[in-house]
LOMI-77694 format. One record per atom (N, C-alpha, C): residue in one letter; z, x, y. Coordinates in steps of 0.001 Angstrom, whole numbers, padded with zeros to 6 digits, always signed. Atoms other than C-alpha are relative to their C-alpha. Layout:
# LOMI-77694
AZXY/...
This chain:
# LOMI-77694
M-001400-000231-000311/M-017378-001156-018747/M+000165+001451+000473/P-000202-001363-000497/P-016319+001873-016644/P+000800+000850-000985/R-000649-000964+000888/R-015196+004973-018526/R+001358+000421+000571/L-001318-000492-000407/L-011515+005947-018417/L-000078+001477+000362/L-000089-001411-000353/L-010749+009231-016685/L+001013+000679-000912/D-000986-000737+000790/D-009087+011859-018851/D+001017+000632+000954/A-001110-000502-000813/A-005882+013544-017636/A-000442+001085+000971/A+000451-001090-000865/A-007616+016641-016248/A-000860-000526+001144/E+000857+000577-001032/E-010229+014619-014367/E+000831-000807+001000/L-000859+000780-000884/L-007583+012281-012978/L+000783+000921+000934/E-000750-000952-000821/E-005499+015224-011756/E-000895+000600+001081/R+000946-000570-000956/R-008559+016761-010081/R-000338-001016+001092/Q+000353+001044-000963/Q-009492+013469-008435/Q+001174-000320+000935/L-001168+000310-000829/L-005949+012777-007200/L+000303+001113+000998/A-000210-001113-000928/A-005813+016235-005600/A-000756-000222+001313/G+000775+000300-001197/G-008416+014949-003134/G+000391-001293+000683/L-000464+001275-000566/L-006462+011781-002312/L+001443+000155+000492/P-001355-000215-000515/P-003480+012504-000036/P+000901-001218-000217/G-000984+001057+000186/G-000409+010488-001000/G-000180-000854-001238/W+000233+000783+001218/W-001897+009050-004208/W+000551+000752-001200/H-000558-000576+001221/H-000199+009639-007555/H-000093-001039-001110/G-000009+000958+001095/G+000012+008064-010968/G-000265+000635-001339/S+000270-000412+001377/S-000985+008266-014586/S-001348-000564-000405/S+001279+000522+000485/S-003965+007377-016723/S-000018-001531-000029/E-000079+001464+000008/E-002740+003761-016625/E-000187-000621+001381/M+000041+000575-001341/M-002454+003238-012845/M+000237+001092+001040/I-000285-000885-001127/I-002604+005091-009526/I+000566-000839+001139/R-000721+000712-001061/R-000491+004214-006481/R+000067+000844+001268/S-000327-000641-001263/S+000050+005005-002837/S+000648-001030+000912/A-000602+000867-001011/A+001978+003600+000106/A-000279+000606+001369/Y+000296-000413-001370/Y+001165+003755+003809/Y+000974-000681+000944/T-000863+000529-001041/T+003459+003305+006786/T-000814-000118+001279/F+000775+000303-001201/F+002057+001780+009972/F+000918-000105+001209/P-000824+000082-001206/P+003230+001703+013587/P+000747-001328+000134/D-000641+001310-000069/D+004038-002007+013261/D-000573-000885-001106/F+000384+000922+001070/F+003702-004958+010899/F-001453-000452+000129/L+001356+000520-000180/L+000477-006309+012414/L-001073+001037-000309/T+000964-001048+000343/T-001286-002961+012058/T-000104+000138-001513/G+000032-000021+001465/G-000311-002930+008388/G-000834-001138-000557/I+000791+001155+000439/I-001801-006391+007975/I-001481+000224+000291/Q+001392-000337-000323/Q-004975-005206+009722/Q-000574+000930-001072/A+000451-000923+001046/A-005216-002376+007177/A-000211-000731-001321/V+000171+000793+001223/V-004724-004850+004320/V-001318-000760+000058/G+001269+000706-000152/G-007637-006882+005685/G-001192+000914-000220/A+001088-000960+000187/A-009856-003802+005844/A-000107+000420-001463/A+000008-000370+001420/A-008827-002776+002316/A-000545-001142-000851/A+000509+001164+000734/A-009550-006310+001095/A-001519-000093+000102/N+001461-000005-000149/N-013072-006092+002518/N-000642+001048-000900/E+000516-001056+000886/E-013628-002812+000654/E+000087-000447-001459/A-000181+000478+001374/A-012255-004358-002542/A-001053-001043-000357/E+001024+001019+000246/E-014608-007319-002224/E-001373+000638-000184/E+001292-000680+000105/E-017564-004990-001686/E-000183+000632-001376/L+000058-000640+001317/L-016720-003153-004914/L+000270-000981-001142/N-000434+000978+001003/N-015600-006331-006734/N+001080+000605-000909/H-001093-000674+000701/H-012454-004413-007684/H+001229-000152+000890/H-001073+000461-000871/H-009109-005647-006415/H+001336+000660-000318/P-001278-000681+000202/P-005847-003729-005915/P+001168-000981-000043/D-001275+000684-000182/D-002305-004938-006329/D+000545+000503+001338/I-000466-000356-001340/I-000850-004984-002797/I+001396-000574+000206/D-001358+000419-000323/D+002803-005135-001736/D+000259+000338+001466/I-000239-000188-001432/I+003710-005591+001944/I+001493-000111+000264/R-001426-000034-000361/R+007200-004620+003166/R+000109+000510+001432/W-000090-000282-001421/W+007526-004723+006967/W-001139+000914+000424/R+001061-000905-000457/R+005567-001614+008127/R-000619+000811-001133/T+000501-000774+001134/T+004862-000255+004640/T-000813-000895-000923/V+000885+000716+000919/V+001979-001377+002460/V-000262+000914-001192/S+000223-000756+001237/S+001751-000219-001167/S-001202-000565-000741/F+001181+000370+000773/F-001404-000252-003264/F+000125+000577-001402/A+000058-000468+001387/A-001764+000042-007048/A-001371-000369-000553/L+001353+000188+000518/L-005103+000440-008812/L-000079+000324-001479/S+000294-000202+001414/S-006204+000129-012424/S-001204-000864-000336/T+001126+000807+000471/T-009367-001051-014135/T+000459-000685-001275/H-000628+000707+001116/H-007830-003676-016402/H-000936-000158-001193/D+000957+000162+001103/D-011002-004261-018451/D-000147+001268-000829/S+000123-001276+000702/S-011072-000551-019326/S+001335+000495-000536/G-001319-000387+000488/G-007333-000237-019876/G+000615+001190+000702/G-000576-001124-000730/G-006570+002362-017210/G-000830+000363+001213/V+000641-000470-001228/V-007899+004436-014336/V-001414+000492-000283/T+001409-000399+000087/T-011655+004836-013890/T-000453+000519+001364/Q+000568-000472-001259/Q-013924+006264-011212/Q-000012-001106+001054/L-000042+001130-000927/L-013982+002799-009652/L+001328-000037+000762/D-001309-000056-000658/D-010259+003126-008909/D+000048+001129+001023/I+000035-001140-000917/I-010820+006532-007325/I-000815-000350+001241/E+000842+000406-001133/E-013628+005154-005147/E+000750-000962+000914/L-000745+000947-000824/L-011475+002251-003980/L+001181+000687+000681/A-001114-000731-000614/A-008522+004590-003355/A-000471+000765+001237/H+000550-000698-001171/H-010700+006701-001030/H-000258-000983+001139/R+000299+001000-001029/R-011816+003576+000817/R+001277-000573+000610/I-001285+000481-000511/I-008250+002285+001105/I+000619+001046+000912/H-000560-001081-000813/H-007092+005669+002389/H-000683+000043+001369/D+000734-000028-001269/D-009831+005686+005028/D+000351-001208+000865/S-000335+001218-000749/S-009085+002078+006044/S+001388+000098+000624/C-001378-000093-000489/C-005381+002801+006412/C+000154+001060+001085/T-000165-001068-000985/T-005643+006090+008272/T-000770-000284+001284/Q+000769+000332-001205/Q-008261+004720+010680/Q+000790-000854+000981/V-000813+000830-000902/V-005680+002303+012092/V+001393+000597+000239/G-001255-000683-000290/G-002854+004855+012252/G+001005+000041-001123/G-000903-000071+001145/G-001353+004577+008789/G+000177+001431-000480/T-000276-001298+000613/T+000297+007612+007242/T+000550-000249-001393/T-000478+000200+001363/T+001064+008099+003583/T+001523+000050-000002/A-001453+000100+000078/A+004627+007059+002896/A+000543+000843-001147/T-000424-000728+001200/T+004690+009074-000336/T-000285+001488+000095/G+000248-001435-000092/G+003753+012480+000981/G-000931+000372+001102/
């Protein structure tokens, strides 16, 4: 089972993830895309990354904005696996023109 990140480690890790925020229980971000179909393309790319890691985000799609929430449920909070997937999601979203909606 992955180890939970402590508050200091989580803060340090989130500093390297533009637009991501949260607590020891869950991290979140939202991305805005030029149009709905580009957002769906980003969701597909993020889903491929999630499958590769066998770690799946909560995803909410609202027109041009896609929100992601990550937590390692078996561990009871945020682990390094969530940070790794967040980086991959960020890369997938920005590669197709997504910008962070939260900052």
